[in-house]
N, C-alpha and C positions, 0 to 999 in steps of 0.2 A: 330276559327268555331268549332261549336259541331260536333262531329262525329255521325256515325248512331245509335250508342248505346245511346248516350246522347240525341240526338233527340227523341228517343222513350221513355226515362225517361221524357223527357220535355212534350211530348203530353201526357203521362199518368198523370202526376201533374197536366196538365191543365185539364185534364178530371175528376179530383177529386180523383184519386187514392192515398190513403194514403201512400202507400208504395212507389210509385214514387215521391211523395212530400218529403218524408223522404230521399230518396236517392238524389233528386235534390239539398236539402238543404245542404245534406252533401258535395255534390260536390261545391257548391258555398262556403261553409263554409272553405274548403281546397284548392280549386282550382284544376283544371285539366288541361290536356293538351288542350281540345277546350273550356271550361269556365273558366273565371277570377275568382280570389278570390273575394268575395264581401259579406261582413257580413250583410249588409240591405238586399240584396237579398235573402240570406242564412236565415235571421230571417222570411222573408215573407213566404217562404215556410216550415219551420220547425213550424210556428206558424198554418199553414193551416194543417200540418200533427198533431200537438199536438190537435187542436180542433177535430180531428177525433179519439182521444183516442191512439195515439202513444207515448209510455211511452219512448221510444228512443229518439224522437224528444225533449220532455221535458228536458231529461238529455243534449242533444246536446246544447240547449238553455241555460240551468243552468250552464254548463262548459265552454261556449265559447262567449256568448253574454255578452258584459261588461254594465255596468249600464248606461253609457252616451247614448248607443244605444236604451236601454229600455225605457229610460225617452222620447225618441223622437217617440217611436210608439204610434200609435192613439189607439190601443188596450190594455187593461191591461194585463200584462204579468206576474204579481205577482204569479198566480196560478200555471204557468208552473215552475217558479224557487222553489216554494214550492213543488211540486212533484219531481223536481230534487233534492231537499235537503233530502226528504223522500227516495230516491233511494241511497242516500248516496256521492251525489257530494256536497262536503265541500264548493267549490267556490260559489255554488249557494245561499247557506245559506248566505253569505255576501251581495250579491245583493239583496235578499229577505228582509233581514234587513233593508238595505237603502231605499228599495222602501215601506216597511211597515211602518217603524218608522218615516221616514221623510215625504213621500208622503200623507200619512193617518194619521197625528199627530190629526185631528179632529175626525175621525172616532172612535165611540165607540164600537170597536171590539177587547175586552182585549184578547180573546182567541188567535186571530191571531198575536197580538203584542207581547203575550207572546211566542208563537211559533218562531217569527222572532227574538225574544232575545234570546231564546235556540239556533237558528241557529248561530246569531253572537258569542255565546260562543263557539260552536264548531269550528267555524272559528280561533277564537281567540287561542283556545287550540291547533289547529292544525299549528299555526303560519303564518296564511295567513297576510300579510303586513296590516297594519291600522286596524287590527280587535279588537286587545285589548283597544286602546283608544277609539274607538267607543262602545265598549262594556261598558267601563268605564262611557261613556257620556250618553248612554241611560239607564243605569240600575237605576239610582236615579230617572229618569222620569218614568221608569216603576213603581218602588216602590211606588211613589207618586200616580200615577193614580191607583194603585190597592188598596192603602190605602182609596181613595176619594171614591171608588167605594163600598167598605165595611163598610165606615162609622166608621172606627177604625184606630188607628196608623197601620202602615204597619210591619208586621213581617218579612220582609225580603223576599227575592226571595227564593223560595221553592228549587232551584236546588243547590247542592253542587259546589261551585267554588274552583279553585285551588289557587286563590289569591284573597285578598279584591281588591276592585276597586281602591283604593289609591294606592296600590301597583301597580297594571296594569297601571294606569294613570302615575306613576312616571317612570316607564319601558318603556313607549309607544316609545320613541324615538329609545330604542333598539330594538322593537319588529318587526321591518320589516326586520330582517335579515341584514347582512351585506351589501347588494346589495344597501340598504337606503341610505348610507355616503358614498358609493365607486363610483367613476365614472368609468363606462365601457368602454368610449371611448379609453382609451391606451389600454385596453385590447383587444378590437375589432381590433384595428389598429395592434398590434401584430399578431393577428390572420390571419388577411387578407395578412400580409407580411410572413407569413409561418414559424414565428420564434415559433416554439412549445415550445421549451425549455424555453425561457423567459416567455411565456404566461403562462405556468403550474407554474413557480416559483411564479407568482403573482396571479393567479387563482385558484391553487389549494387549499388553505386554504380556499378561500370563498365557493369553491363547498362542502368541508368537513363540514363547518359551515351548509350549506344548507341541508347536508345530514340528520342532526339529530334535533330533537326540542330542546328548552332550557332544557327540563327536561331528555335528553339523549336517548329518545326514537327514533325510525326511523320515519322520518318525512312521513305521509300518502300522497297519491295522491289528486290533485284538490287544492292546496294550494300555489301554485308557480306562479309568474309572468312570462311573457315572456322571460325578460332578466335572470331570474334564471335557467329557462328551458336550454336556449341557452349555457348558462355557464355550466351547467351540460353536455350537449351533446359534447360541445366543449373539455371539459376535458378529458371525457371518450374517445372520438376519439384520442386526443393526446396522452393520456396514453396507448392506444392499438396500436398505431403504433410507440411507443418507444421500440425499443428491448433491453431487459434486464434491463428495468426500475425497480427501485425498491422502488419508492417513494408511490406506490399503489397495493394493492394485488388485484388478479383478482375478487374475490369478491366485492371489492369497486368499481372497475370498471363496474362489471355487475349491482351492485345498483345504480350508476349513470345512467347506461342505463335504467334500469328499471324505475327510478323517473321520467325521461325525457320522456320516452314511455308513461307512464301512463298520462302525460301532454299533448300527442298528438304530439310529436316532430317525424317528419317522420324518420330523419336519425337514432334518437336512437330506432324507432321501427323496422327499418330494421336490424339494428347492433344486437338486441336482438334476432329477428328472425333468424339471420345467427348463433348467439351463440348458440341457441338451437339446430339448425340443426347440428351444428359442421362442418362448410363449409364455402367457400368463395363464392362470388356472381356468379362465373363461375360453382360452382358445386364442386370443388376440397375439398377432407376432410380435416380439420385441427383438431388439438389435443386441443380444448379450453376448459380446465376446466375438472372437473372429470366427470364420468358417460357417457351414451351412449347418441345418438341424440334423441330429443324428436320433431319429426316431426309436431304432433299434434299443439304445441306451438309455432313452427317456423311459420307454415302457418297460425296462427291467428296473429302474429306480422307482417308477411310479407303482408299480405292482408290490414292490417290497413294502412301501409305504401304506399302501392300500391294506395289505395283509395285516398291518399293525393297528387297524383301526383309523386310518385317516379317510374321511370321506372325499376331502378334496381331491385326493389322488385319483379315486375312482372315477371323479368327475372330469379330472384332466385327463384321463385316459380316453373317456368318450371322446372329448373333441379331438383328440389325435386319430381316432378311427373314423371319423368324418371328414378329415381333412382331405382335400382332392390331392394334395402332393404326397400324400402318405401311399407308398406303394400297395401296401396291403389294406387298403380303406375297405371297411368292412362295417355297414350300417347295423347289421344284426348284434354284432360283438358292442359296438358303440352303446346301442341301447340296453345291452345287459349291465355294461360299466354305470351307465346313466342309473339305473334303476337301482342298482347296488348304492350307489351315492345317495340317492333319494331316500332309500330305506334305512341309510344311517343318519338321516335327519339334515342331509344339506340341502339348504332352502332353493339355492338355483337350479339344483337336479330336480327338485319337486316341482318347481314352477315348470321345468321344460317337460316333464313327464306328464303333467297335466295338459299342456299344450298340444303334445304330440298324440296324445289318447283322444283328445276332442278333435282333432283334424281327422284321425283315422275312425271316427265313430261309423261313418258309411260302410267301412270294411266289415265292422262287427259291432253290432248294436250295444253290446255290454260296454264298450269303450267309454261312453259318456259317463258311466258310473265310476269308471277308473279314473277318468278326468276330474271329476268332482272330490275323490278321494286325495288325488295328490295336490290340487290346488287347495283344498281346506287343510291340508299338511303345511302347504307353504303360507296360506294366509294366517294359521295361527302363529306363524313366526313373524309376523309384520310386514309381508310381503303385499304391497299395495295393487300390483299387478294380477297376483292370484285373486284378492278380494274383489277387483272389477270383474274379473273373468267368472268369478261364481256368481254375480248378480246377473250376469246374462245367461248363463248355463243352467243354473238352478234357482230361478227367481222365487221368492216367497209372496204369493199373491196376497195383498192386503184386502181387508174391507169385503171378503167374498160375502155375499148376501146369505148363502145357506150357512157357512161357518158362523155368521152372527145368530141366526136361528138356533143352529146346534148347542151353542153356548146357553140358550136358554131352557132346554131340556129339564125336565123335573127330575129331582132325585130319586124318586121311587122307581123310576124307570130302569135302574140298575138291577132291580129285585124282579121286576115283571119280565123285562126283555134285557139280559144282561148284553148279548151281543150287539143287539141294535143301540144300546147305550154306548158301549164301547165305540162303534163306529161314529156316532155322534161325537163323542169326546174326540175323537180322531181327525174329524172334520174341523171341529173348533180350533184345535191345536195347529193344523197345518193348512187351514184354508182350502178344503176341498169343496167342490160342486155336489149337490144331490146325487148325481149318476156316479160321481167317483166314489163316494162315501158308501153306497149303497152296493155297489158293483166289485169293489177292489178286492182283491185277494190279499189279505192283510200279511199273511205270513211271507208270501212271496214277495210283496212289495218292499220289505224290510231288507234294505242291503248293509246295515250297521252304521254307515255315515250318512245315508239318505234314504230316502223313499222313492221307487219306480212307480209312478202313477200311471197305469196302462191299462186300461179297459177297453181297448179297440175292438176286442174280439167279442165282447157284449153290446157295445153302444158307438155305432157307426161315427157319431159326430166328434169323439172324443180325440185328443192327440197324447200322445206320450210325452211326459214330462217328468222333470226331477224336482223333488224338494229336498235342499240340504239340511240336516239336523245341526241346527245352531248351538245348542249348549247341553249340558251333562243332565238338567232338568227335563229338555224334550226328550233325552236318551231313556231316561228313567220311566217317563210317561209312557212313551212307545212300547217299552219293555213289558210295562203292566198289561197293556192293550194287546199286543202279540200273545201275550201269555193266555189270554181268555179264549184265544181261537187255536189254542193247542190240541184240544180234545177232538175226537170224532164228531162232536155236534158242532164244530166250527166249521163243518164242510158246508160247501156253496147251497146244496140240495138237502142238508141234514136239519139241524134244530133252527136254522135262521129260515129256511124255505126259500123258494125261488125269489126273483126280482119283484113281482107283482104282490107277493106275500108282504115283503119287507117294506114295500111302498105303502101298502095298506096298513100296516102297524105304524110307520111313520105318520100317515096323514090321521091317524086315529089320537096319538099322543101329541103331535104337533100340526094342528090344522093349517097354521100359517105356511108351511113347508110343501102344501099340495101345489101352489101357484108358481113355484120357483122355475122361472126360464122356461115354462111349457114343456119339461124335458117328457112328460108322459105321452106328448104327440110325436116326439122324434125317436123314441125308444124303438131300440132294433136289436132283439135279443137273437145272438148267433146260434145258428142249427147245431 
C-alpha cells in the first residue's frame, strides 16, 4: 500500500504534473516499500513525463526499458531512445537501432537510419552484448541504401570503424563478454549458500573481464546486462568482506562498485556512498582508502540507493546529516531520513525513532504514543533494547484488584447494561482500575497500537499512562469494545449517565467492587 508521500505523487501525476509523473515512473521502475516494481507501469508514467519535455524521463526509458516492452507499446518510443542516446546512454542506442533498422525498414528516412547505425556502433565499441554482430548485419544494408539513394556506388560509411564488419562478424560469439557462454546458475547457488571463497574463485575472473573492454580501456556505464551487474556487485561485496584478501586491490573493488552503481544496482550505490563517506551504515568511521570523506558524493549515491527501496541507505543518510564535521549538518533532515528508513522496516531506525520520541515527550505529549509505536515495530523484529524500553514506557499492570473483579461480571450484564459490560471487559483485558474503567473515553483512548489511559480531567489522583496492545487477539477484542461506543448512546452523559450513575450500577451488579481502593472518597469531578 502506498504511503502518504507516494499518494501525493500519484495525485500529482494524475493531475498532469511532469515532475510527479517522472517520480512515479521512477518509483515503479525500481519498486518501493509501498509500490511494486512494474516496468509497464513505469513506462506509462515516464512516457507521459517525456511528452511534457522531461529529459530525465527519456534517459530512464533508454537505460531501463527493454526492446520487448518498447515493441508492445501503442505509442512510438524511438524518439525517447534517441534523446537518451544523445544524452550519453549507450544502452538506449542499442534499442534505438533495433527499433529504427528493423521496424522502419521501409521508411525512407536515411538520416534517422544513419543515426541508428552510429548508435549501434557506439554500443558495439562499448562492448554491449550482441551489438557487434548486429552492426555487421545492418552496415551492409545501410551502405546499399545510401548507394541507391545517391545513384552511384557506395563509398562506404563515413564513420571510422575500429574493425571491418567481417572481423566483427567473425568475433561476434565472443563479443558478448564471458557471461554469454558461462552459466551463472552455479555461481548463484554458491552465493546463496554463503560460500564466498568458492564464489570468488570462479566469479572474479569473469568480473575482471567485464571491467575492461577488449581494447584494454575501462568499460563505460550503460552497456552491461543485469547478470553482469549482479556479478560485479557480488564480487565487490565478497571482496570487501574478506579480511586480508590479496586477490583484489581497493581500487579494483571500488571500480566494481562504480560500474555496478552506474548500472543502477542499489547495493552497489549504497556501498559506494558509504565508501565516499568513509563510514559504516550506523555512522561509525572507517579508514576506507586514501583521502578524506566526500559527503557530497556520498549523499548522491545514497539518495539513489534509497530511491530504489533500500532502507539502509536512508538510515546512512540520517547518520551523515547529524555528523558535526558535515558542513550542511541538519537535524531536521536527519530525522526525515531516519523516519523514512523506519517506515521501510529498518530495525535500527525504528529503535532510534522510538528513543527520540520518548526523549521529546515533554515537548509534545503525544510523542510517547509515537515512541511506543516505533519501539513495538523494532521489538517485533527481535530488538531486545526496544522490548526492554517498552516494559518501562508502557508497562502492563498485573493482578489489578478491579481487573480480577471485572473478570467475574455476570454474562447477563451484556444485555442489561451493554456499555458497562464493555467497560468491565476492557478493565479485565488491560488491568484498569475502577476509576479508569468508569471514566475513560474509550474511543479517544484507542491509538491503534496502544491505549492512552488519561482521566486526569475527571479524577485528580490519576496519572497518564500507556498500555501497549500485545497481540492480534487483544486488538480484535478492543475493536469490538470500541464499536459499542460508536453511537450517540456511547456519549459520557448519554445512555451511560454520569460517573455516579455508572458507579451505582456497578455496585448493584458487583457489590465487591464498592470498596476498591476507597475511590469514592477521593473522586473529584472536573467542572
